[in-house]
C-alpha positions in Angstrom: -2.5 17.7 0.7 0.7 18.0 2.6 1.4 15.3 5.2 0.0 16.0 8.7 -0.5 13.8 11.7 -2.1 10.5 10.7 -5.7 9.7 11.4 -6.3 8.1 14.8 -9.3 6.6 16.6 -9.9 3.5 14.5 -13.6 3.2 13.7 -13.2 -0.4 12.8 -14.7 -1.6 16.1 -18.1 -0.3 14.9 -17.6 -1.5 11.3 -15.8 -4.8 12.1 -13.2 -3.9 9.5 -10.3 -5.5 11.3 -10.2 -8.6 9.3 -11.9 -7.7 6.1 -9.2 -6.1 4.0 -7.4 -9.0 2.4 -7.7 -8.7 -1.3 -9.2 -11.6 -3.3 -7.6 -11.6 -6.8 -9.4 -12.8 -9.9 -6.5 -11.7 -12.1 -3.1 -10.3 -11.0 -2.1 -11.0 -7.4 -2.1 -8.2 -4.9 1.1 -6.2 -4.6 1.9 -7.4 -1.1 0.6 -8.9 2.1 -2.0 -7.2 4.2 -0.7 -4.4 6.4 0.4 -4.9 9.9 -0.4 -2.8 12.9 1.4 0.2 11.4 -1.4 0.5 8.8 -3.9 1.2 11.6 -3.0 4.9 11.2 -4.7 4.7 7.8 -8.2 4.0 8.8 -11.4 6.1 8.7 -12.0 8.4 11.7 -15.5 9.7 12.4 -15.6 12.4 15.0 -18.1 12.6 17.8 -20.9 15.0 16.9 -22.5 17.6 19.1 -26.2 17.3 18.1 -28.8 19.6 19.4 -31.1 16.6 19.7 -30.6 12.9 19.6 -30.1 11.8 15.9 -32.1 9.1 14.3 -30.4 5.7 14.5 -28.5 5.3 11.2 -28.5 2.1 9.1 -25.1 0.4 9.6 -22.7 0.8 6.7 -22.1 -2.3 4.6 -18.6 -3.8 4.8 -17.2 -4.5 1.4 -14.1 -6.1 -0.1 -12.3 -5.9 -3.4 -10.9 -8.2 -6.1 -8.2 -7.2 -8.5 -9.3 -7.6 -12.1 -6.2 -6.1 -13.7 -3.0 -4.4 -12.5 -1.5 -1.7 -14.8 1.6 0.5 -14.5 1.2 4.0 -13.1 3.7 6.8 -13.1 5.2 7.2 -9.7 5.9 10.8 -10.4 2.1 11.4 -10.4 0.8 12.8 -7.1 -2.7 11.7 -8.0 -5.5 14.1 -7.0 -8.3 13.4 -9.4 -9.2 10.5 -11.8 -12.1 10.0 -14.1 -13.1 8.1 -17.2 -14.3 9.7 -20.4 -14.6 8.6 -24.0 -12.4 5.5 -23.5 -9.7 7.5 -21.8 -8.6 7.9 -18.1 -8.0 11.5 -17.1 -5.8 12.3 -14.2 -5.0 15.6 -12.3 -1.9 15.7 -10.1 -0.7 18.0 -7.4 2.2 19.6 -5.6 3.6 23.1 -6.4 5.6 23.2 -9.5 4.6 19.6 -10.4 0.8 19.8 -11.0 -0.5 18.5 -14.3 -3.4 17.1 -16.2 -2.9 13.8 -18.0 -4.6 11.4 -20.4 -4.0 7.7 -19.7 -4.6 4.5 -21.8 -6.9 2.3 -19.6 -5.7 -0.8 -21.5 -2.0 -0.3 -20.8 -1.6 2.5 -18.2 0.5 4.5 -20.7 0.5 8.3 -20.5 -0.9 9.6 -23.7 -0.7 13.3 -23.1 0.4 15.8 -20.4 -0.2 19.5 -19.8 1.3 21.5 -16.9 -0.7 23.7 -14.5 0.9 26.9 -13.4 3.7 26.5 -10.9 1.9 28.8 -8.4 -1.0 26.2 -7.9 -1.3 22.9 -6.2 -3.5 20.8 -8.4 -6.5 18.9 -6.9 -9.6 17.0 -8.0 -11.0 17.0 -11.5 -14.2 16.0 -13.3 -15.9 16.4 -16.7 -18.8 18.8 -17.2 -20.1 19.1 -20.7 -17.1 19.4 -23.0 -14.7 20.7 -20.3 -12.4 19.1 -17.8 -12.8 21.0 -14.5 -9.8 21.1 -12.2 -9.6 22.4 -8.7 -6.6 23.7 -6.8 -5.8 23.4 -3.1 -5.5 26.8 -1.5 -5.4 29.1 -4.5 -9.1 29.6 -4.8 -8.6 29.1 -8.6 -10.2 26.5 -10.9 -9.4 25.7 -14.5 -11.5 24.7 -17.4 -9.6 22.5 -19.8 -10.3 21.1 -23.2 -10.2 17.3 -22.8 -9.1 16.7 -26.4 -6.1 19.0 -26.3 -5.6 19.6 -22.5 -5.4 23.3 -23.3 -6.7 25.7 -20.6 -9.8 27.4 -22.1 -11.2 29.2 -19.0 -11.1 29.6 -15.3 -13.1 30.5 -12.2 -12.7 31.2 -8.5 -14.3 29.7 -5.4 -14.0 30.1 -1.6 -12.0 27.8 0.7 -9.9 24.8 -0.2 -10.4 22.5 -3.1 -9.9 18.7 -2.6 -12.1 16.3 -4.6 -14.5 16.9 -7.5 -17.1 14.8 -9.4 -20.3 15.4 -11.4 -23.8 14.1 -11.2 -26.4 14.7 -14.0 -27.2 18.2 -12.5 -24.3 19.3 -10.3 -20.6 19.4 -9.7 -19.9 18.0 -6.3 -16.8 19.2 -4.3 -15.1 18.1 -1.2 -12.9 20.4 0.9 -11.4 18.1 3.5 -14.3 18.6 5.9 -17.3 16.4 6.5 -19.3 18.2 3.8 -20.1 17.7 0.2 -20.7 20.9 -1.7 -23.1 20.8 -4.7 -22.2 23.5 -7.3 -24.2 25.0 -10.1 -22.0 24.0 -13.1 -22.4 27.2 -15.1 -21.6 29.6 -12.2 -19.8 27.4 -9.7 -22.0 28.7 -7.0 -22.8 26.4 -4.0 -26.5 25.5 -4.1 -26.5 22.8 -1.3 -24.3 21.3 1.4 -24.6 17.8 2.7 -22.8 16.6 5.9 -21.5 13.1 5.6 -21.9 10.7 8.5 -20.7 7.3 9.3 -22.7 5.5 12.0 -24.3 8.8 12.9 -20.9 10.6 13.4 -19.4 13.2 11.1 -16.8 11.8 8.6 -14.1 14.3 7.8 -11.1 14.4 5.4 -13.3 13.5 2.4 -11.0 13.7 -0.6 -11.2 12.5 -4.2 -14.7 11.8 -5.4 -16.5 9.8 -8.1 -20.2 9.6 -9.0 -21.2 5.9 -9.4 -24.8 4.8 -10.1 -26.4 7.5 -8.0 -23.9 7.5 -5.2 -20.9 9.6 -4.3 -17.8 7.4 -3.7 -15.1 9.1 -1.7 -11.5 8.5 -0.7 -10.8 9.5 2.9 -7.4 11.2 3.3 -4.8 8.9 4.8 -7.3 6.0 5.0 -7.2 2.8 2.9 -10.9 2.8 2.6 -13.4 4.2 0.1 -16.9 5.2 1.3 -20.1 5.1 -0.6 -22.3 8.0 0.3 -26.0 8.7 -0.2 -26.0 12.2 -1.9 -29.3 13.2 -0.4 -28.8 12.2 3.3 -25.1 12.1 3.5 -25.2 8.7 5.2 -22.3 6.3 4.4 -23.9 3.3 2.8 -20.8 1.2 2.5 -17.1 1.1 3.4 -14.8 -0.7 0.9 -11.6 -1.8 2.6 -8.5 -1.6 0.3 -6.0 -2.6 3.0 -3.2 -4.5 1.3 -3.8 -3.2 -2.2 -0.4 -1.4 -2.0 1.0 -2.1 1.5 2.1 0.7 3.7 5.6 -0.8 4.1 6.2 -0.5 0.4 5.4 3.2 0.2 8.3 5.6 0.1 6.3 8.3 2.0 3.5 6.4 3.9 1.7 9.6 5.0 1.8 11.2 1.6 1.5 8.2 -0.8 -2.1 7.4 0.1 -5.0 5.7 -1.7 -6.5 8.5 -3.9 -8.2 8.2 -7.2 -11.4 6.6 -8.3 -12.6 6.3 -11.9 -15.8 4.7 -13.2 -16.5 3.6 -16.8 -20.3 3.8 -16.8 -20.6 1.9 -20.2 -18.9 -1.2 -18.9 -19.1 -0.9 -15.0 -15.3 -1.0 -14.7 -13.8 0.7 -11.6 -10.2 1.9 -11.5 -8.3 3.0 -8.3 -4.8 4.2 -7.6 -2.9 6.4 -5.2 -0.4 9.3 -4.9 3.0 8.1 -6.3 1.7 4.6 -6.6 3.4 2.3 -9.1 0.2 0.7 -10.2 -3.3 1.5 -11.4 -5.8 -1.2 -10.6 -9.1 -2.2 -12.2 -11.1 -3.7 -9.3 -14.3 -5.5 -8.6 -16.3 -4.7 -5.4 -17.4 -7.8 -3.4 -20.3 -7.4 -0.9 -20.8 -9.9 1.9 
């Protein structure tokens, strides 16, 4: 997404996030000190709802931290929009008009193994695997691509309404975000929306949901221009946990702080490994999540 005014209205008071972001490294050291007050623009904002009746009191979201397991190089030309793990390889989709691509990465070294360009007319977005196809969204074109994960050749396409942001897959559905507070559940063969779930944090709508990943029955989501990842119950939409990645790649070291945001989550279900990165970030990180 193109840079806009940064998120405001820090929700850390309710979550108690203001001191929980310092990374604890079990391998490579973090890439810099924790962010100072300038980073407070990159925090999760939940908007005040307008309920017809008083909502049930939500269970407070768990506050979680991270440890760096490994730090790998990442191509700073990649405006990362989607990331997932399949058959021992990391797949990445990137954005921006005239620069959008799909890529295969070596998870052991971070090396780019293969690249294919998307049409110059589209702004690439999130991606996920369904069956034997890599599914790739675009931002405002209303066009999606079906790509052979072995060759990265486009083998089909589809259309959908509204904006495309993030994409992941459960056992039964593709799950899409569009920058709102909703997760859209799609029938994978027709791409029709079968269900919508509103995401709430502390009982309030959480907007700007971006890149998604399905991890052990939960939807994990980046929140645009925030240094946190949220764990979402796909049935209720309640945020179960907030993982604070403040300091993983400090704001002061980013060339374009409002554009070069945390974005990209990949899960290796066979080993439990979790990878994260960001747009134009110089590193890809394997991380371990630490609960209180």
